[in-house]
N, C-alpha and C positions, 0 to 999 in steps of 0.2 A: 696915733693908732694904737700904740702899746698901752696908753692909759685907758682907752676905750675897752680893750681886751681885759685889762685888770678889773675895771668896773663891772663888766659883764660877768666875769668869773666870780667876783665877790657877791654880786647880786644873785647869781644862780645858787651859790652855796647858802646864802641867807634864805632864799625861797625854799630850798630843800629842808633847812632846819625848821622853818615855819610850818611846812607841810607835815614834817615828822611830828611836830608838837601838837598840831591840830587834828591830825588823822591817826587812827590806830594803824600800826604797821600790819600789813597783810600777813596772814598765816595760810599755809597750805590747807585747802579744803578737801572734801571727799573726792572731787574731780581730780585733783592733783594726786591724791593717794591711789586712785585707780590706775595710774601709770606704774604703780609698784609691781604689776604683773610682769613687766618686762625685766625687772631687776634680777641679776645673776650672771653667771658665766654659762654660755651656750655654745654648742657646736651645731653647725648646719651643713646640710648636703642637699643637692638638688640638681636640676637640669636646666641649663640655659637653652632656650629654643633658637634655632637658626632664624635669622631675619635681619631687619635693618640695623640691629646692634652688632651683628657679626655672626660668626659661626656658632653652631650649637655645641653643647658638650657639658661635661660635669662641672659642678660648682660646689666647692667645699670651703669650710672656714670655721672661725671661732669668733665669738662676741664676748665682750665684757661690758655689761650694762649696769650703771650705778646712778644713784642720786647725786645731783650736784649739791653743794652746800645750801642749806635752807630747805631742801626737799620740794622745791617748786618745779624743777626740771630734771629730766633723765638724760644721761649721756651714754651713747652707744659707741664703743670703739671696736672696730672689726678688722679682720685680716683674713685673706683666703686666696684661693686660686680659682680662676674661671678660664673659659676658652680664650679670653682676651689677655690672660697673663695674671701675674701676682697683683693683688689689690689690697689696699688699706684705706680706711676711712673713718669718719666720725659722723654721728647724727645727734641731733638734740630733739627731744620730745618735750612738749609742754602743754599747758592748758591756758588759753587766753580767756580769763574770766570776763573781760569786757565784751568779747564777741561770743562767748560761750561755745568755744570750739577747741579741740585738740589740734596742735600744730606740730610740724616737723621741718627740719632743715638738715641737709646732708651734703657732705663734701668728700670726694675720694681721690686716691692717688692716680686715677686714670683721667682726672680733669673734669669729672662729672659733678654737677651741682643739682640739687633737687630741693623743692619746698612744696608744702601743701598743708592739707588739713586731714584729720582723722575723725571718724565717728565710731564710737564703741557701743555695741548692742550685745548684751550677754557676754559670751566668750569670744565674740568676733569683732575685730577692728577692721574698718575699711578706710584705706588711705587713697586720696586723690591729690594729684599735684602736677607740677611741671618740672621737667628735667632739661638740663642743657649740657652738652659736651661739645667743646669747640664752638662752631657756628650753628650746630644742629639743636633744635628745640622740639620737644614733644610732650604730650600729656601722658601721665601714668595713672594706673589704678591698681591697687593691690588689696587682697583679702588675707588677713592674718587670723587664724582660728586656733585658740588655745585649747589644749586637751584637758581632761579632768585633772584638777590639782595644779594646773598651770605649769606642768613640767615639760610639756611638749607644745609645739606650735607648727601648724602647716601654713604654707604661704603660696600664693599664686598671684602673678603680676602680668599686666598687659600694658601695651603702649599704643598711642595713636598720634599720627602727625596732623590729622584733620579734625579730631574730636568725634568722628562718626564711625570710622573703621578701626577696630581694635585687633591687635596681633599679640598672641601670648609671648612673653619674654622669658619668664622663668617660673619654676615652681619647685617646692621641696619641703623639707621638714627640719625643724630645729629641736634640740633636746637640751634641757637645762642640766648642767653638770654640777653646779653648786648654787 
């Protein structure tokens, strides 16, 4: 069994070298560069709506959003306070060139995971996806609208457990600090 694993590992490395020699290594394209609008340090504030996610109330925090090495992906690290308590998390944004769609994946300290796709039109990004916390799963949709110069962003999100009836979850504004 160990020999088989070694053979598979060596074959995989050889295939990677052959691919690298026969294919030009990809470079970030204009679609990747468009993710640059998110880059920077941000503060955010808003209101969480009462509903299936819990009590309503104020939402505040800060983001650090930066390119990952190679400039293909963007990483958002955030922390803040919500009616559910202190929160911290990470998100990754990218562009899937094969599927021609922006993607996101998110994980936070409250145990929530989310993933989905985004569409960019002008200064507006629309995200749709699925979130899970514990055994609960729901659909999300959010609209992010960048202000002139990209130094502000308003956001509004909704959730649905059946894909038909949508309930507001939170809305607010973010301001780029650097």
